[in-house]
Chimera marker file (.cmm) of the C-alpha trace (Angstrom):
<marker_set name="trace">
<marker id="1" x="-81.998" y="-20.938" z="11.783" r="1" g="1" b="0" radius="0.5"/>
<marker id="2" x="-78.113" y="-20.829" z="11.479" r="1" g="1" b="0" radius="0.5"/>
<marker id="3" x="-77.508" y="-17.464" z="10.067" r="1" g="1" b="0" radius="0.5"/>
<marker id="4" x="-79.295" y="-15.990" z="13.183" r="1" g="1" b="0" radius="0.5"/>
<marker id="5" x="-76.465" y="-18.188" z="15.227" r="1" g="1" b="0" radius="0.5"/>
<marker id="6" x="-73.463" y="-16.834" z="13.455" r="1" g="1" b="0" radius="0.5"/>
<marker id="7" x="-72.734" y="-14.046" z="16.438" r="1" g="1" b="0" radius="0.5"/>
<marker id="8" x="-73.118" y="-17.199" z="18.956" r="1" g="1" b="0" radius="0.5"/>
<marker id="9" x="-70.875" y="-19.305" z="16.791" r="1" g="1" b="0" radius="0.5"/>
<marker id="10" x="-68.093" y="-16.899" z="16.336" r="1" g="1" b="0" radius="0.5"/>
<marker id="11" x="-68.413" y="-16.086" z="20.182" r="1" g="1" b="0" radius="0.5"/>
<marker id="12" x="-68.091" y="-19.413" z="21.099" r="1" g="1" b="0" radius="0.5"/>
<marker id="13" x="-64.923" y="-20.766" z="18.695" r="1" g="1" b="0" radius="0.5"/>
<marker id="14" x="-63.180" y="-17.143" z="20.014" r="1" g="1" b="0" radius="0.5"/>
<marker id="15" x="-63.894" y="-18.302" z="23.486" r="1" g="1" b="0" radius="0.5"/>
<marker id="16" x="-62.269" y="-21.719" z="22.978" r="1" g="1" b="0" radius="0.5"/>
<marker id="17" x="-59.365" y="-20.090" z="20.979" r="1" g="1" b="0" radius="0.5"/>
<marker id="18" x="-58.354" y="-17.738" z="23.927" r="1" g="1" b="0" radius="0.5"/>
<marker id="19" x="-58.839" y="-20.710" z="26.165" r="1" g="1" b="0" radius="0.5"/>
<marker id="20" x="-56.492" y="-22.827" z="24.309" r="1" g="1" b="0" radius="0.5"/>
<marker id="21" x="-53.846" y="-19.980" z="23.867" r="1" g="1" b="0" radius="0.5"/>
<marker id="22" x="-54.445" y="-19.449" z="27.722" r="1" g="1" b="0" radius="0.5"/>
<marker id="23" x="-53.695" y="-22.812" z="28.258" r="1" g="1" b="0" radius="0.5"/>
<marker id="24" x="-50.693" y="-22.922" z="26.142" r="1" g="1" b="0" radius="0.5"/>
<marker id="25" x="-49.183" y="-19.958" z="27.655" r="1" g="1" b="0" radius="0.5"/>
<marker id="26" x="-49.867" y="-20.914" z="31.459" r="1" g="1" b="0" radius="0.5"/>
<marker id="27" x="-48.414" y="-24.244" z="30.694" r="1" g="1" b="0" radius="0.5"/>
<marker id="28" x="-45.308" y="-22.614" z="28.951" r="1" g="1" b="0" radius="0.5"/>
<marker id="29" x="-44.638" y="-20.683" z="32.027" r="1" g="1" b="0" radius="0.5"/>
<marker id="30" x="-45.385" y="-23.275" z="34.713" r="1" g="1" b="0" radius="0.5"/>
<marker id="31" x="-42.922" y="-25.393" z="32.448" r="1" g="1" b="0" radius="0.5"/>
<marker id="32" x="-40.410" y="-22.622" z="32.593" r="1" g="1" b="0" radius="0.5"/>
<marker id="33" x="-40.500" y="-22.574" z="36.427" r="1" g="1" b="0" radius="0.5"/>
<marker id="34" x="-40.365" y="-26.123" z="36.695" r="1" g="1" b="0" radius="0.5"/>
<marker id="35" x="-37.522" y="-26.270" z="34.462" r="1" g="1" b="0" radius="0.5"/>
<marker id="36" x="-34.756" y="-23.428" z="34.424" r="1" g="1" b="0" radius="0.5"/>
<marker id="37" x="-32.983" y="-24.831" z="32.480" r="1" g="1" b="0" radius="0.5"/>
<marker id="38" x="-35.186" y="-23.870" z="29.373" r="1" g="1" b="0" radius="0.5"/>
<marker id="39" x="-34.237" y="-20.669" z="27.994" r="1" g="1" b="0" radius="0.5"/>
<marker id="40" x="-36.415" y="-19.231" z="24.992" r="1" g="1" b="0" radius="0.5"/>
<marker id="41" x="-34.383" y="-17.125" z="22.142" r="1" g="1" b="0" radius="0.5"/>
<link id1="1" id2="2" r="1" g="1" b="0" radius="0.2"/>
<link id1="2" id2="3" r="1" g="1" b="0" radius="0.2"/>
<link id1="3" id2="4" r="1" g="1" b="0" radius="0.2"/>
<link id1="4" id2="5" r="1" g="1" b="0" radius="0.2"/>
<link id1="5" id2="6" r="1" g="1" b="0" radius="0.2"/>
<link id1="6" id2="7" r="1" g="1" b="0" radius="0.2"/>
<link id1="7" id2="8" r="1" g="1" b="0" radius="0.2"/>
<link id1="8" id2="9" r="1" g="1" b="0" radius="0.2"/>
<link id1="9" id2="10" r="1" g="1" b="0" radius="0.2"/>
<link id1="10" id2="11" r="1" g="1" b="0" radius="0.2"/>
<link id1="11" id2="12" r="1" g="1" b="0" radius="0.2"/>
<link id1="12" id2="13" r="1" g="1" b="0" radius="0.2"/>
<link id1="13" id2="14" r="1" g="1" b="0" radius="0.2"/>
<link id1="14" id2="15" r="1" g="1" b="0" radius="0.2"/>
<link id1="15" id2="16" r="1" g="1" b="0" radius="0.2"/>
<link id1="16" id2="17" r="1" g="1" b="0" radius="0.2"/>
<link id1="17" id2="18" r="1" g="1" b="0" radius="0.2"/>
<link id1="18" id2="19" r="1" g="1" b="0" radius="0.2"/>
<link id1="19" id2="20" r="1" g="1" b="0" radius="0.2"/>
<link id1="20" id2="21" r="1" g="1" b="0" radius="0.2"/>
<link id1="21" id2="22" r="1" g="1" b="0" radius="0.2"/>
<link id1="22" id2="23" r="1" g="1" b="0" radius="0.2"/>
<link id1="23" id2="24" r="1" g="1" b="0" radius="0.2"/>
<link id1="24" id2="25" r="1" g="1" b="0" radius="0.2"/>
<link id1="25" id2="26" r="1" g="1" b="0" radius="0.2"/>
<link id1="26" id2="27" r="1" g="1" b="0" radius="0.2"/>
<link id1="27" id2="28" r="1" g="1" b="0" radius="0.2"/>
<link id1="28" id2="29" r="1" g="1" b="0" radius="0.2"/>
<link id1="29" id2="30" r="1" g="1" b="0" radius="0.2"/>
<link id1="30" id2="31" r="1" g="1" b="0" radius="0.2"/>
<link id1="31" id2="32" r="1" g="1" b="0" radius="0.2"/>
<link id1="32" id2="33" r="1" g="1" b="0" radius="0.2"/>
<link id1="33" id2="34" r="1" g="1" b="0" radius="0.2"/>
<link id1="34" id2="35" r="1" g="1" b="0" radius="0.2"/>
<link id1="35" id2="36" r="1" g="1" b="0" radius="0.2"/>
<link id1="36" id2="37" r="1" g="1" b="0" radius="0.2"/>
<link id1="37" id2="38" r="1" g="1" b="0" radius="0.2"/>
<link id1="38" id2="39" r="1" g="1" b="0" radius="0.2"/>
<link id1="39" id2="40" r="1" g="1" b="0" radius="0.2"/>
<link id1="40" id2="41" r="1" g="1" b="0" radius="0.2"/>
</marker_set>
């Protein structure tokens, strides 16, 4: 049964990763606006 769900598991993992990366990116952008002293190299 598990081998049939590989695509579903893969899609779920992909969504989770995208969600995590997106959240980090949004937090980074908001943090930059809140604290303009921060400059990224």
